N, CA, C and O atoms as CSV, one atom per row, in Angstrom:
chain,resi,resn,atom,element,x,y,z
A,1,MET,N,N,-11.437,-62.501,88.499
A,1,MET,CA,C,-11.704,-61.234,90.152
A,1,MET,C,C,-10.848,-60.313,89.124
A,1,MET,O,O,-11.350,-59.906,88.076
A,2,LYS,N,N,-9.839,-60.089,89.416
A,2,LYS,CA,C,-9.567,-58.179,88.866
A,2,LYS,C,C,-9.847,-57.803,88.283
A,2,LYS,O,O,-9.856,-56.586,88.471
A,3,LYS,N,N,-10.430,-58.296,86.850
A,3,LYS,CA,C,-10.645,-59.225,85.672
A,3,LYS,C,C,-12.281,-58.274,85.519
A,3,LYS,O,O,-12.792,-58.283,84.399
A,4,ILE,N,N,-12.775,-57.755,86.286
A,4,ILE,CA,C,-14.817,-58.321,86.940
A,4,ILE,C,C,-13.846,-56.796,87.684
A,4,ILE,O,O,-13.572,-55.812,86.997
A,5,ALA,N,N,-13.664,-56.862,88.393
A,5,ALA,CA,C,-12.242,-55.084,89.163
A,5,ALA,C,C,-12.479,-53.958,88.122
A,5,ALA,O,O,-13.099,-52.895,88.139
A,6,LYS,N,N,-11.603,-54.743,87.050
A,6,LYS,CA,C,-10.700,-52.963,86.085
A,6,LYS,C,C,-11.803,-52.766,85.147
A,6,LYS,O,O,-11.950,-51.664,84.620
A,7,PHE,N,N,-12.833,-54.037,84.816
A,7,PHE,CA,C,-14.386,-53.154,84.011
A,7,PHE,C,C,-14.751,-52.760,84.679
A,7,PHE,O,O,-14.760,-51.578,84.336
A,8,PHE,N,N,-15.443,-52.871,86.213
A,8,PHE,CA,C,-16.507,-51.682,86.563
A,8,PHE,C,C,-15.474,-50.481,86.845
A,8,PHE,O,O,-15.678,-49.290,86.609
A,9,ASN,N,N,-14.494,-50.971,87.319
A,9,ASN,CA,C,-13.055,-49.223,87.565
A,9,ASN,C,C,-12.864,-48.672,86.414
A,9,ASN,O,O,-12.777,-47.449,86.524
A,10,ASN,N,N,-12.711,-49.241,84.826
A,10,ASN,CA,C,-13.487,-48.585,83.725
A,10,ASN,C,C,-14.660,-48.479,83.135
A,10,ASN,O,O,-14.646,-48.573,81.908
A,11,VAL,N,N,-15.788,-48.291,83.719
A,11,VAL,CA,C,-17.121,-48.249,83.345
A,11,VAL,C,C,-17.835,-47.082,84.762
A,11,VAL,O,O,-19.022,-46.869,85.006
A,12,LYS,N,N,-16.561,-46.499,85.495
A,12,LYS,CA,C,-17.101,-45.491,86.728
A,12,LYS,C,C,-16.628,-43.861,85.980
A,12,LYS,O,O,-16.992,-42.690,85.867
A,13,LYS,N,N,-15.284,-45.079,85.519
A,13,LYS,CA,C,-14.016,-43.743,84.368
A,13,LYS,C,C,-15.473,-43.583,83.339
A,13,LYS,O,O,-16.171,-42.571,83.403
A,14,GLU,N,N,-15.709,-44.448,82.641
A,14,GLU,CA,C,-15.844,-44.226,80.971
A,14,GLU,C,C,-17.473,-43.031,82.145
A,14,GLU,O,O,-17.328,-41.808,82.128
A,15,MET,N,N,-18.357,-43.449,82.712
A,15,MET,CA,C,-19.218,-42.185,83.045
A,15,MET,C,C,-19.224,-41.002,83.531
A,15,MET,O,O,-20.065,-40.109,83.429
A,16,GLN,N,N,-17.846,-41.057,84.279
A,16,GLN,CA,C,-17.582,-39.591,84.745
A,16,GLN,C,C,-16.998,-38.662,82.864
A,16,GLN,O,O,-16.419,-37.577,82.818
A,17,LYS,N,N,-17.176,-39.048,82.292
A,17,LYS,CA,C,-16.535,-38.593,80.863
A,17,LYS,C,C,-17.700,-38.089,80.697
A,17,LYS,O,O,-17.671,-36.953,80.225
A,18,VAL,N,N,-19.620,-38.885,81.098
A,18,VAL,CA,C,-20.670,-38.833,80.068
A,18,VAL,C,C,-21.145,-36.901,80.732
A,18,VAL,O,O,-21.243,-36.488,81.887
A,19,LYS,N,N,-21.359,-36.061,79.197
A,19,LYS,CA,C,-21.646,-35.201,79.898
A,19,LYS,C,C,-23.530,-34.911,79.800
A,19,LYS,O,O,-24.064,-34.602,78.735
A,20,TRP,N,N,-24.349,-35.096,81.174
A,20,TRP,CA,C,-25.254,-35.246,80.899
A,20,TRP,C,C,-26.363,-33.989,80.615
A,20,TRP,O,O,-26.245,-33.170,81.526
A,21,PRO,N,N,-27.316,-33.616,79.718
A,21,PRO,CA,C,-27.597,-32.551,79.940
A,21,PRO,C,C,-29.259,-32.407,80.779
A,21,PRO,O,O,-30.209,-33.188,80.828
A,22,ASN,N,N,-29.089,-31.368,81.219
A,22,ASN,CA,C,-29.371,-30.501,82.001
A,22,ASN,C,C,-31.220,-30.391,81.984
A,22,ASN,O,O,-31.771,-31.018,81.079
A,23,LYS,N,N,-31.875,-29.818,82.706
A,23,LYS,CA,C,-32.973,-29.876,83.079
A,23,LYS,C,C,-33.902,-29.107,81.056
A,23,LYS,O,O,-34.495,-29.571,80.082
A,24,LYS,N,N,-33.381,-27.736,81.585
A,24,LYS,CA,C,-33.778,-27.456,79.612
A,24,LYS,C,C,-33.166,-28.183,78.598
A,24,LYS,O,O,-33.412,-27.902,77.425
A,25,ASP,N,N,-32.384,-29.101,78.900
A,25,ASP,CA,C,-31.917,-29.291,77.299
A,25,ASP,C,C,-32.611,-30.300,77.079
A,25,ASP,O,O,-32.964,-30.582,75.934
A,26,MET,N,N,-32.995,-31.162,78.326
A,26,MET,CA,C,-34.424,-32.170,78.469
A,26,MET,C,C,-35.240,-32.324,78.344
A,26,MET,O,O,-35.791,-33.403,78.561
A,27,ILE,N,N,-36.042,-30.778,77.696
A,27,ILE,CA,C,-36.601,-30.741,77.978
A,27,ILE,C,C,-37.302,-30.432,76.381
A,27,ILE,O,O,-38.330,-30.662,75.745
A,28,THR,N,N,-35.959,-29.745,76.242
A,28,THR,CA,C,-36.334,-29.105,74.856
A,28,THR,C,C,-36.477,-30.551,73.652
A,28,THR,O,O,-37.414,-30.746,72.877
A,29,TYR,N,N,-34.927,-31.615,73.873
A,29,TYR,CA,C,-34.859,-32.482,73.000
A,29,TYR,C,C,-36.061,-33.483,72.753
A,29,TYR,O,O,-36.329,-34.212,71.798
A,30,SER,N,N,-36.756,-33.225,74.098
A,30,SER,CA,C,-37.758,-34.583,74.337
A,30,SER,C,C,-39.378,-33.107,73.335
A,30,SER,O,O,-40.237,-33.099,72.454
A,31,LEU,N,N,-39.138,-32.771,73.733
A,31,LEU,CA,C,-40.651,-31.725,72.779
A,31,LEU,C,C,-40.103,-31.395,71.247
A,31,LEU,O,O,-40.784,-30.681,70.512
A,32,ALA,N,N,-38.725,-31.998,70.761
A,32,ALA,CA,C,-38.105,-32.009,69.072
A,32,ALA,C,C,-38.782,-33.648,68.968
A,32,ALA,O,O,-39.537,-33.977,68.054
A,33,THR,N,N,-38.393,-34.489,69.975
A,33,THR,CA,C,-38.665,-35.470,69.419
A,33,THR,C,C,-40.435,-36.307,69.573
A,33,THR,O,O,-41.050,-37.318,69.231
A,34,ILE,N,N,-40.558,-35.301,70.168
A,34,ILE,CA,C,-42.385,-36.175,70.541
A,34,ILE,C,C,-43.793,-34.852,68.696
A,34,ILE,O,O,-44.819,-35.019,68.038
A,35,SER,N,N,-42.424,-33.551,68.921
A,35,SER,CA,C,-42.641,-32.751,67.372
A,35,SER,C,C,-42.105,-34.401,65.604
A,35,SER,O,O,-42.459,-35.164,64.706
A,36,ILE,N,N,-41.578,-34.085,66.026
A,36,ILE,CA,C,-41.553,-35.063,65.241
A,36,ILE,C,C,-42.211,-35.733,65.108
A,36,ILE,O,O,-42.904,-35.527,64.112
A,37,MET,N,N,-42.617,-37.264,66.075
A,37,MET,CA,C,-43.550,-38.026,66.390
A,37,MET,C,C,-44.372,-37.592,65.964
A,37,MET,O,O,-44.521,-38.483,65.127
A,38,ILE,N,N,-45.388,-36.729,65.694
A,38,ILE,CA,C,-46.073,-36.433,65.162
A,38,ILE,C,C,-46.976,-35.876,63.548
A,38,ILE,O,O,-47.846,-36.184,62.733
A,39,ILE,N,N,-46.138,-35.036,63.857
A,39,ILE,CA,C,-45.457,-35.285,62.613
A,39,ILE,C,C,-45.130,-35.695,61.433
A,39,ILE,O,O,-45.378,-35.334,60.282
A,40,PHE,N,N,-44.288,-36.842,62.117
A,40,PHE,CA,C,-43.829,-38.031,60.948
A,40,PHE,C,C,-45.877,-39.267,60.889
A,40,PHE,O,O,-46.418,-39.817,59.930
A,41,GLY,N,N,-46.413,-39.153,62.716
A,41,GLY,CA,C,-47.831,-39.477,61.892
A,41,GLY,C,C,-48.862,-39.429,61.370
A,41,GLY,O,O,-49.565,-40.374,61.010
A,42,VAL,N,N,-49.133,-37.851,61.241
A,42,VAL,CA,C,-49.450,-37.265,60.255
A,42,VAL,C,C,-49.536,-37.278,58.417
A,42,VAL,O,O,-50.304,-37.376,57.460
A,43,PHE,N,N,-47.620,-37.037,58.962
A,43,PHE,CA,C,-47.327,-37.791,57.889
A,43,PHE,C,C,-48.076,-39.090,56.529
A,43,PHE,O,O,-48.400,-38.942,55.351
A,44,PHE,N,N,-48.094,-40.708,57.803
A,44,PHE,CA,C,-47.890,-41.199,57.001
A,44,PHE,C,C,-49.491,-41.864,57.023
A,44,PHE,O,O,-49.817,-42.720,56.201
A,45,THR,N,N,-50.565,-41.281,58.220
A,45,THR,CA,C,-51.962,-41.234,57.766
A,45,THR,C,C,-52.345,-40.469,56.619
A,45,THR,O,O,-53.387,-40.890,56.116
A,46,VAL,N,N,-51.944,-39.686,56.163
A,46,VAL,CA,C,-52.282,-38.918,54.847
A,46,VAL,C,C,-52.050,-39.994,53.662
A,46,VAL,O,O,-52.781,-40.524,52.825
A,47,ILE,N,N,-49.976,-40.094,54.169
A,47,ILE,CA,C,-50.090,-41.257,52.673
A,47,ILE,C,C,-50.992,-42.162,52.580
A,47,ILE,O,O,-51.450,-42.539,51.501
A,48,ASP,N,N,-51.375,-42.647,53.813
A,48,ASP,CA,C,-52.059,-44.149,53.640
A,48,ASP,C,C,-53.423,-43.844,53.700
A,48,ASP,O,O,-54.100,-44.780,53.275
A,49,LEU,N,N,-54.082,-42.868,54.075
A,49,LEU,CA,C,-55.535,-42.477,53.542
A,49,LEU,C,C,-55.761,-42.239,51.492
A,49,LEU,O,O,-56.377,-42.779,50.573
A,50,ALA,N,N,-55.115,-41.464,51.637
A,50,ALA,CA,C,-54.353,-40.931,50.625
A,50,ALA,C,C,-54.150,-42.425,49.178
A,50,ALA,O,O,-54.897,-42.714,48.244
A,51,SER,N,N,-53.286,-42.819,49.470
A,51,SER,CA,C,-53.123,-44.998,48.818
A,51,SER,C,C,-54.538,-45.547,49.127
A,51,SER,O,O,-54.956,-46.089,48.104
A,52,ALA,N,N,-55.254,-45.605,49.926
A,52,ALA,CA,C,-56.761,-46.405,50.310
A,52,ALA,C,C,-57.498,-45.923,49.595
A,52,ALA,O,O,-57.938,-46.873,48.948
A,53,GLY,N,N,-58.368,-44.254,48.946
A,53,GLY,CA,C,-58.657,-43.544,48.300
A,53,GLY,C,C,-58.031,-43.421,47.098
A,53,GLY,O,O,-58.419,-42.440,46.464
A,54,ILE,N,N,-57.267,-44.024,46.614
A,54,ILE,CA,C,-57.120,-43.771,45.246
A,54,ILE,C,C,-57.420,-45.460,44.931
A,54,ILE,O,O,-57.982,-45.794,43.888
A,55,LYS,N,N,-57.036,-46.333,45.819
A,55,LYS,CA,C,-56.627,-48.293,45.916
A,55,LYS,C,C,-58.668,-48.266,44.632
A,55,LYS,O,O,-59.132,-48.713,43.583
A,56,VAL,N,N,-59.174,-47.113,46.234
A,56,VAL,CA,C,-61.532,-47.450,45.760
A,56,VAL,C,C,-61.237,-46.479,44.753
A,56,VAL,O,O,-60.329,-45.974,45.413
A,57,LEU,N,N,-61.244,-45.813,43.736
A,57,LEU,CA,C,-61.661,-45.050,42.721
A,57,LEU,C,C,-61.114,-46.090,41.839
A,57,LEU,O,O,-61.774,-46.622,40.946
A,58,ILE,N,N,-59.321,-46.492,42.239
A,58,ILE,CA,C,-59.406,-47.814,40.432
A,58,ILE,C,C,-59.788,-48.436,40.527
A,58,ILE,O,O,-59.639,-49.058,39.475
A,59,GLY,N,N,-60.698,-49.277,41.508
A,59,GLY,CA,C,-62.085,-50.378,42.198
A,59,GLY,C,C,-61.109,-51.345,42.487
A,59,GLY,O,O,-61.465,-52.507,42.294
A,60,ALA,N,N,-59.236,-51.042,43.166
A,60,ALA,CA,C,-58.604,-52.372,42.905
A,60,ALA,C,C,-58.686,-53.289,44.112
A,60,ALA,O,O,-58.210,-54.423,44.060
């Protein structure tokens, strides 16, 4: 039982060391993540359409 208590005590100490982002940082990180997802989505859509078009042109 002491091991479990010690474990949770250590977890509490480690969680106090974590630097949590503030609201401004969280909005910035979220917008950056969403932007990158949109960019990659558009990129892979274009690649997919281009490869499908090439496939139709060569008749494969």
